[in-house]
C-alpha positions in Angstrom: -6.6 -19.5 -6.0 -8.9 -16.7 -7.0 -11.8 -18.0 -5.0 -9.5 -18.1 -1.9 -8.3 -14.6 -2.5 -11.8 -13.2 -2.9 -12.8 -15.0 0.3 -9.9 -13.4 2.3 -10.5 -10.0 0.7 -14.2 -10.0 1.6 -13.7 -11.0 5.2 -10.2 -9.8 6.1 -10.9 -6.2 6.9 -9.8 -5.4 10.4 -9.0 -2.1 12.2 -6.7 -3.1 15.0 -7.1 -0.9 18.1 -3.5 0.3 17.9 -3.9 1.1 14.2 -7.2 2.9 14.8 -5.6 4.9 17.7 -2.5 5.8 15.7 -4.5 6.9 12.6 -7.0 8.7 14.8 -4.3 10.7 16.6 -2.6 11.5 13.3 -5.8 12.8 11.7 -7.0 14.7 14.8 -3.6 16.5 15.1 -3.6 17.3 11.4 -7.2 18.5 11.2 -6.8 20.5 14.5 -3.8 22.3 13.1 -5.5 23.0 9.8 -8.5 24.5 11.7 -6.2 26.8 13.7 -4.6 28.0 10.5 -8.0 28.6 8.8 -9.2 30.5 11.9 -6.1 32.6 11.7 -6.9 33.4 8.1 -4.0 31.6 6.6 -4.3 29.5 3.4 -4.9 25.8 3.7 -2.8 24.0 1.0 -5.4 21.7 -0.7 -2.8 19.8 -2.7 -0.9 18.9 0.4 -4.0 17.9 2.4 -4.8 15.6 -0.5 -1.4 14.0 -0.4 -1.6 13.6 3.4 -5.0 11.9 3.2 -3.7 9.6 0.5 -0.8 8.7 2.8 -3.1 7.9 5.7 -5.4 5.9 3.4 -2.5 3.9 2.0 -1.3 3.3 5.6 -4.7 1.8 6.5 -4.8 -0.3 3.4 -1.3 -1.6 4.2 -1.9 -2.5 7.8 -5.7 -2.9 8.2 -6.9 -4.4 4.9 -6.9 -8.1 3.9 -3.4 -7.5 2.6 -2.3 -7.6 6.2 -4.2 -10.8 6.8 -2.6 -12.4 3.7 0.9 -11.3 4.7 0.4 -12.3 8.3 -1.1 -15.8 7.8 -0.4 -17.0 4.3 1.9 -15.4 1.8 5.5 -14.1 2.0 4.8 -12.3 -1.3 2.0 -10.4 0.3 4.3 -9.4 3.1 6.8 -8.0 0.7 4.1 -6.0 -1.1 3.1 -4.7 2.3 6.7 -3.7 3.1 7.0 -1.9 -0.3 3.8 0.2 0.4 4.9 0.9 4.0 8.4 2.1 3.0 8.2 3.5 -0.5 4.6 4.9 -0.7 3.3 5.9 2.7 6.3 8.0 4.0 6.7 10.3 0.9 3.0 10.9 0.8 2.8 11.9 4.5 6.0 14.0 4.3 4.9 15.8 1.1 1.4 16.2 2.4 2.4 17.8 5.7 2.2 21.6 5.5 5.4 23.5 6.2 4.1 25.3 9.2 3.0 22.1 10.9 6.5 20.5 10.5 8.0 23.7 11.8 6.0 23.4 15.0 7.1 19.8 15.4 10.7 19.9 14.2 12.0 23.4 14.8 14.4 22.3 17.5 18.1 23.2 17.8 19.2 19.6 17.9 17.1 18.7 14.8 18.8 21.5 12.9 22.3 20.5 14.0 21.7 16.9 13.1 20.0 17.5 9.8 22.6 20.0 8.6 25.6 17.8 9.2 27.3 16.5 5.9 26.7 12.9 7.0 22.9 13.2 7.5 22.1 11.7 4.1 24.5 8.8 4.7 23.1 8.2 8.2 19.5 8.3 6.9 20.4 5.8 4.2 22.2 3.5 6.6 19.6 3.5 9.4 16.8 2.3 7.0 18.8 -0.1 4.9 20.7 -1.8 7.7 17.3 -2.5 9.4 15.9 -3.7 6.0 18.8 -6.2 5.5 18.8 -7.2 9.2 15.1 -8.2 9.3 15.6 -10.4 6.2 18.2 -12.6 7.9 16.2 -15.9 8.1 16.4 -16.4 11.9 15.6 -12.8 12.6 12.7 -12.7 10.1 11.1 -15.8 11.6 11.6 -14.5 15.2 10.2 -11.0 14.5 7.3 -11.9 12.3 6.3 -15.1 14.1 4.6 -13.3 16.9 2.3 -10.3 17.1 4.0 -7.7 19.2 7.5 -7.9 17.5 5.8 -8.0 14.1 3.9 -4.7 14.7 7.0 -3.1 16.4 9.0 -4.0 13.3 6.4 -2.4 11.0 6.6 0.8 13.1 10.4 0.8 12.9 10.3 0.3 9.1 7.8 3.2 8.7 9.8 5.5 11.0 13.3 4.7 9.5 11.8 4.9 5.9 10.5 8.4 6.7 14.0 9.4 7.9 15.5 7.8 4.7 13.1 9.9 2.5 14.0 13.2 4.2 17.1 14.0 2.0 14.8 13.7 -1.1 11.4 15.2 0.0 12.0 17.1 3.2 8.9 19.3 3.6 11.0 22.0 5.4 14.3 22.4 3.5 15.2 25.4 5.7 15.2 23.0 8.8 16.1 19.7 7.2 17.9 20.4 3.9 17.3 18.3 0.8 20.3 17.0 -1.2 21.3 18.8 -4.4 19.6 17.3 -7.4 22.7 15.4 -8.7 23.3 14.1 -5.2 19.6 13.0 -5.0 20.1 11.0 -8.2 23.0 9.2 -6.6 21.1 8.7 -3.4 18.1 7.2 -5.3 20.4 4.9 -7.2 22.0 3.7 -4.0 18.6 2.8 -2.6 18.3 0.1 -5.4 21.2 -1.9 -4.1 20.0 -3.4 -0.8 16.7 -4.6 -2.3 18.6 -6.0 -5.3 21.0 -7.9 -2.9 18.3 -9.4 -0.7 15.8 -10.0 -3.6 18.5 -11.5 -5.8 19.6 -14.0 -3.1 16.0 -15.1 -2.5 15.1 -15.3 -6.2 17.9 -17.7 -7.0 17.5 -19.8 -3.8 16.4 -23.4 -4.5 15.0 -23.9 -1.0 12.5 -22.1 1.2 14.5 -19.6 3.4 11.7 -18.5 5.8 9.8 -21.0 7.8 7.0 -18.7 9.1 4.4 -19.6 6.6 5.0 -23.4 6.2 2.7 -24.7 3.5 0.1 -21.9 3.8 0.8 -20.7 0.3 -0.7 -24.0 -1.1 -4.2 -22.7 -0.2 -3.6 -20.2 -3.1 -2.2 -22.7 -5.6 1.4 -21.8 -4.9 4.3 -23.8 -3.5 6.2 -22.1 -0.6 9.2 -21.7 -2.9 7.1 -20.1 -5.6 5.6 -17.7 -3.0 9.1 -16.8 -1.9 10.3 -16.2 -5.4 7.3 -13.9 -6.2 8.0 -11.9 -3.0 11.7 -11.7 -4.0 10.8 -10.5 -7.4 8.5 -7.8 -5.9 11.4 -6.6 -3.8 14.0 -6.9 -6.6 12.1 -5.8 -9.7 9.3 -3.6 -8.5 11.4 -2.0 -5.8 14.2 -1.5 -8.3 12.0 0.0 -10.9 10.4 2.3 -8.4 13.8 3.8 -7.4 14.8 4.1 -11.1 11.6 6.0 -11.7 12.4 8.3 -8.8 15.9 8.8 -10.3 14.4 9.6 -13.7 12.0 12.2 -12.3 14.8 13.9 -10.4 17.0 13.8 -13.6 14.3 15.6 -15.6 13.7 18.2 -12.9 17.5 18.8 -12.8 17.8 19.0 -16.6 14.9 21.4 -16.7 16.5 23.7 -14.2 19.9 23.6 -16.0 18.2 24.5 -19.2 16.2 27.3 -17.6 19.4 28.7 -16.1 21.3 28.4 -19.4 18.6 30.3 -21.3 17.3 32.4 -18.5 
């Protein structure tokens, strides 16, 4: 197993043209705007630049490293790890790392303000991402989407985009344009995010048969049966995804408690 993993990891690095173009445009736009601000004498937020670059790096590791090769050709579990990175790690890093002034230039539109300030925005954000998440894990849909190259990449793009929308009520970089939820509501929102992953992951974990046919017996090259591979992927979705959101909820709780205490004694 380990020899096979090392072999894939040492030879599976690939910068797909569309990924290279996408990351290149992202970096050029970001660096260009930073240069404009620096020329104008405005401060460049180093912490945010660091978060943005971490997000771009994670995006490349997710879609251009051997992890992508493993998830595309061999392991359902690697594909689930890829989806966790693509939806839970990359979007908040990019959102938190984008300077306010840059987001203002992009999103300061009347229709964006109207949409983001509606009471239903958080529910819509939640629904858009999670309905897509559940839909793509329907067995026939999964095998159809991830069985060929173009639908596969389009689905990853949709996951990334809808995940970014899903994160906005928690980490909007421009609360004046796209408001964040109150901290108690953020805790409820984070808890609700646990449920779709628990549902899909739980169903896959307790299944006694292989649900997805995309990989066939490819997992056996790594010493795993297809069912074991499916169960590992389900546990990643169920346990790691669940713990991630509970960690987010815990962080929000302590921020809220600190503010309540500061207000009480301030």
